[in-house]
C-alpha beads as a LAMMPS data file, in Angstrom:
LAMMPS data file: protein, C-alpha beads

181 atoms
180 bonds

1 atom types
1 bond types

-500.0 500.0 xlo xhi
-500.0 500.0 ylo yhi
-500.0 500.0 zlo zhi

Masses

1 110.0

Atoms # bond

1 1 1 369.226 -331.462 77.702
2 1 1 366.249 -330.994 75.473
3 1 1 365.895 -332.897 72.216
4 1 1 366.180 -329.589 70.289
5 1 1 369.559 -328.892 71.866
6 1 1 370.719 -332.434 71.199
7 1 1 369.682 -332.136 67.495
8 1 1 371.166 -328.640 67.152
9 1 1 374.659 -329.669 65.978
10 1 1 373.157 -332.067 63.426
11 1 1 370.609 -329.479 62.230
12 1 1 373.320 -326.825 62.040
13 1 1 375.524 -329.163 59.978
14 1 1 372.593 -329.814 57.584
15 1 1 371.923 -326.075 57.361
16 1 1 375.606 -325.367 56.694
17 1 1 375.610 -328.038 53.935
18 1 1 372.538 -326.436 52.290
19 1 1 374.152 -322.983 52.485
20 1 1 377.393 -324.365 51.028
21 1 1 375.442 -326.078 48.220
22 1 1 373.536 -322.873 47.529
23 1 1 376.754 -320.836 47.450
24 1 1 378.267 -323.355 45.010
25 1 1 375.229 -322.957 42.715
26 1 1 375.399 -319.145 43.002
27 1 1 379.128 -319.200 42.195
28 1 1 378.464 -321.462 39.191
29 1 1 375.649 -319.148 38.025
30 1 1 377.909 -316.101 38.359
31 1 1 380.624 -317.841 36.311
32 1 1 378.055 -318.758 33.629
33 1 1 376.738 -315.181 33.574
34 1 1 380.258 -313.797 33.222
35 1 1 380.667 -316.057 30.177
36 1 1 377.320 -314.947 28.745
37 1 1 378.190 -311.295 29.366
38 1 1 381.537 -311.756 27.606
39 1 1 379.861 -313.357 24.582
40 1 1 377.177 -310.635 24.461
41 1 1 379.831 -307.915 24.655
42 1 1 381.751 -309.629 21.832
43 1 1 378.651 -309.846 19.661
44 1 1 377.701 -306.260 20.453
45 1 1 381.172 -305.077 19.467
46 1 1 380.887 -306.999 16.171
47 1 1 377.512 -305.335 15.519
48 1 1 378.953 -301.908 16.348
49 1 1 381.882 -302.563 14.000
50 1 1 379.468 -303.557 11.218
51 1 1 377.315 -300.514 11.913
52 1 1 380.387 -298.288 11.741
53 1 1 381.178 -299.688 8.281
54 1 1 377.578 -299.198 7.132
55 1 1 377.458 -295.653 8.505
56 1 1 380.722 -294.974 6.703
57 1 1 379.280 -296.027 3.344
58 1 1 375.828 -294.456 3.701
59 1 1 376.779 -290.783 3.204
60 1 1 378.740 -291.452 0.011
61 1 1 375.875 -293.500 -1.342
62 1 1 373.385 -290.760 -0.429
63 1 1 375.554 -288.133 -2.125
64 1 1 375.778 -290.241 -5.309
65 1 1 372.037 -290.932 -5.221
66 1 1 371.288 -287.209 -4.916
67 1 1 373.976 -285.739 -7.167
68 1 1 371.373 -283.716 -9.075
69 1 1 370.195 -282.071 -5.842
70 1 1 373.748 -281.111 -4.908
71 1 1 374.330 -279.593 -8.341
72 1 1 370.983 -277.787 -8.295
73 1 1 371.878 -276.170 -4.969
74 1 1 375.116 -274.963 -6.564
75 1 1 373.328 -273.724 -9.704
76 1 1 375.031 -276.324 -11.910
77 1 1 373.862 -279.056 -14.280
78 1 1 375.153 -282.620 -14.410
79 1 1 377.601 -283.653 -17.117
80 1 1 379.409 -286.747 -15.835
81 1 1 380.344 -288.665 -12.715
82 1 1 384.083 -289.273 -12.369
83 1 1 385.279 -292.587 -10.948
84 1 1 388.659 -293.436 -9.409
85 1 1 390.179 -294.284 -12.784
86 1 1 389.153 -290.831 -14.048
87 1 1 390.692 -289.172 -10.989
88 1 1 393.966 -291.054 -11.442
89 1 1 393.951 -289.975 -15.093
90 1 1 393.267 -286.342 -14.182
91 1 1 396.291 -286.166 -11.922
92 1 1 398.418 -288.264 -14.243
93 1 1 402.182 -287.927 -13.969
94 1 1 401.803 -284.391 -12.686
95 1 1 400.877 -285.760 -9.276
96 1 1 404.436 -286.463 -8.131
97 1 1 404.506 -283.183 -6.203
98 1 1 401.466 -284.267 -4.152
99 1 1 402.211 -286.326 -1.035
100 1 1 401.319 -290.008 -1.519
101 1 1 398.722 -290.054 1.275
102 1 1 397.034 -286.897 -0.113
103 1 1 397.042 -288.393 -3.603
104 1 1 395.482 -291.655 -2.349
105 1 1 392.914 -289.678 -0.344
106 1 1 392.022 -287.731 -3.511
107 1 1 391.568 -290.994 -5.432
108 1 1 389.156 -292.140 -2.682
109 1 1 387.020 -288.971 -2.919
110 1 1 383.389 -289.685 -2.105
111 1 1 382.039 -287.979 -5.215
112 1 1 383.550 -285.956 -8.045
113 1 1 381.188 -284.608 -10.669
114 1 1 381.815 -282.822 -13.921
115 1 1 379.146 -280.164 -14.375
116 1 1 378.245 -277.027 -16.294
117 1 1 377.490 -273.570 -14.981
118 1 1 374.544 -271.563 -16.341
119 1 1 376.863 -269.880 -18.867
120 1 1 377.977 -273.295 -20.180
121 1 1 381.368 -273.243 -18.493
122 1 1 382.599 -276.706 -17.528
123 1 1 383.576 -277.226 -13.894
124 1 1 384.046 -279.917 -11.267
125 1 1 382.383 -280.464 -7.909
126 1 1 384.361 -282.341 -5.253
127 1 1 382.002 -283.705 -2.582
128 1 1 383.093 -285.215 0.716
129 1 1 380.262 -287.034 2.444
130 1 1 380.224 -288.004 6.102
131 1 1 377.595 -289.263 8.487
132 1 1 378.131 -286.048 10.412
133 1 1 379.765 -283.215 8.444
134 1 1 383.027 -282.012 9.965
135 1 1 385.675 -279.409 9.279
136 1 1 387.920 -282.278 8.173
137 1 1 385.455 -283.191 5.393
138 1 1 385.225 -279.554 4.350
139 1 1 389.024 -279.319 4.209
140 1 1 389.232 -282.493 2.080
141 1 1 386.570 -281.135 -0.291
142 1 1 388.486 -277.850 -0.633
143 1 1 391.770 -279.652 -1.188
144 1 1 390.231 -281.980 -3.799
145 1 1 388.553 -279.063 -5.588
146 1 1 391.924 -277.311 -5.622
147 1 1 393.604 -280.360 -7.181
148 1 1 390.881 -280.485 -9.822
149 1 1 391.241 -276.781 -10.626
150 1 1 395.042 -276.947 -10.720
151 1 1 395.431 -280.207 -12.616
152 1 1 392.741 -280.169 -15.291
153 1 1 394.204 -277.271 -17.216
154 1 1 390.768 -275.688 -17.388
155 1 1 390.206 -272.116 -16.382
156 1 1 386.861 -273.310 -15.019
157 1 1 386.140 -273.192 -11.299
158 1 1 386.038 -276.230 -9.064
159 1 1 383.483 -276.408 -6.275
160 1 1 384.022 -278.096 -2.929
161 1 1 380.922 -279.385 -1.117
162 1 1 380.151 -281.403 2.014
163 1 1 377.259 -283.804 2.447
164 1 1 375.834 -285.133 5.696
165 1 1 373.211 -287.753 6.546
166 1 1 372.675 -286.866 10.197
167 1 1 369.100 -285.832 9.474
168 1 1 366.401 -287.926 7.838
169 1 1 367.347 -286.588 4.430
170 1 1 370.768 -285.617 3.081
171 1 1 371.747 -281.970 2.883
172 1 1 374.664 -280.288 1.200
173 1 1 376.514 -277.082 1.785
174 1 1 379.145 -275.577 -0.459
175 1 1 382.457 -275.293 1.357
176 1 1 384.190 -271.932 1.059
177 1 1 387.743 -271.844 -0.193
178 1 1 390.289 -269.411 -1.584
179 1 1 391.169 -270.228 -5.163
180 1 1 388.077 -272.322 -5.752
181 1 1 384.540 -271.245 -6.248

Bonds

1 1 1 2
2 1 2 3
3 1 3 4
4 1 4 5
5 1 5 6
6 1 6 7
7 1 7 8
8 1 8 9
9 1 9 10
10 1 10 11
11 1 11 12
12 1 12 13
13 1 13 14
14 1 14 15
15 1 15 16
16 1 16 17
17 1 17 18
18 1 18 19
19 1 19 20
20 1 20 21
21 1 21 22
22 1 22 23
23 1 23 24
24 1 24 25
25 1 25 26
26 1 26 27
27 1 27 28
28 1 28 29
29 1 29 30
30 1 30 31
31 1 31 32
32 1 32 33
33 1 33 34
34 1 34 35
35 1 35 36
36 1 36 37
37 1 37 38
38 1 38 39
39 1 39 40
40 1 40 41
41 1 41 42
42 1 42 43
43 1 43 44
44 1 44 45
45 1 45 46
46 1 46 47
47 1 47 48
48 1 48 49
49 1 49 50
50 1 50 51
51 1 51 52
52 1 52 53
53 1 53 54
54 1 54 55
55 1 55 56
56 1 56 57
57 1 57 58
58 1 58 59
59 1 59 60
60 1 60 61
61 1 61 62
62 1 62 63
63 1 63 64
64 1 64 65
65 1 65 66
66 1 66 67
67 1 67 68
68 1 68 69
69 1 69 70
70 1 70 71
71 1 71 72
72 1 72 73
73 1 73 74
74 1 74 75
75 1 75 76
76 1 76 77
77 1 77 78
78 1 78 79
79 1 79 80
80 1 80 81
81 1 81 82
82 1 82 83
83 1 83 84
84 1 84 85
85 1 85 86
86 1 86 87
87 1 87 88
88 1 88 89
89 1 89 90
90 1 90 91
91 1 91 92
92 1 92 93
93 1 93 94
94 1 94 95
95 1 95 96
96 1 96 97
97 1 97 98
98 1 98 99
99 1 99 100
100 1 100 101
101 1 101 102
102 1 102 103
103 1 103 104
104 1 104 105
105 1 105 106
106 1 106 107
107 1 107 108
108 1 108 109
109 1 109 110
110 1 110 111
111 1 111 112
112 1 112 113
113 1 113 114
114 1 114 115
115 1 115 116
116 1 116 117
117 1 117 118
118 1 118 119
119 1 119 120
120 1 120 121
121 1 121 122
122 1 122 123
123 1 123 124
124 1 124 125
125 1 125 126
126 1 126 127
127 1 127 128
128 1 128 129
129 1 129 130
130 1 130 131
131 1 131 132
132 1 132 133
133 1 133 134
134 1 134 135
135 1 135 136
136 1 136 137
137 1 137 138
138 1 138 139
139 1 139 140
140 1 140 141
141 1 141 142
142 1 142 143
143 1 143 144
144 1 144 145
145 1 145 146
146 1 146 147
147 1 147 148
148 1 148 149
149 1 149 150
150 1 150 151
151 1 151 152
152 1 152 153
153 1 153 154
154 1 154 155
155 1 155 156
156 1 156 157
157 1 157 158
158 1 158 159
159 1 159 160
160 1 160 161
161 1 161 162
162 1 162 163
163 1 163 164
164 1 164 165
165 1 165 166
166 1 166 167
167 1 167 168
168 1 168 169
169 1 169 170
170 1 170 171
171 1 171 172
172 1 172 173
173 1 173 174
174 1 174 175
175 1 175 176
176 1 176 177
177 1 177 178
178 1 178 179
179 1 179 180
180 1 180 181
């Protein structure tokens, strides 16, 4: 027997040990990478959650920052910005016929403005702002404008409007509604 054949079992055992050691290191690396991937996914989800919150606040802020532009597009002039306390006061005790979730949604309106038409008539504009304008936002704006028209005791019109920030600058479109202007 040649020396190579005599050393073969020993060399094979050494080779098998190196392969086993390498596989152990690869398995350990895979386990570490699975941990890293899990942590990265967790952090990414936290960032996405934060971004969702920021995107949720941005349209309302843009609408408030550009209230004059919204009113100009509707042919109205600014009188006052109504806050939640004002909205609660507008509905007052007469709000018992409005479902609680609709009432709370009204109180959380993105923007409600008191304005004047060219003829001096006082009116309200109910704006719902979303990152990407939807039919749901338009429906909320119409509903809120209807509440304003019905509950203020004014014969003045109420205007629904939607705002979107999906482009580099905000844009507004009046929502169409029966019973509101």
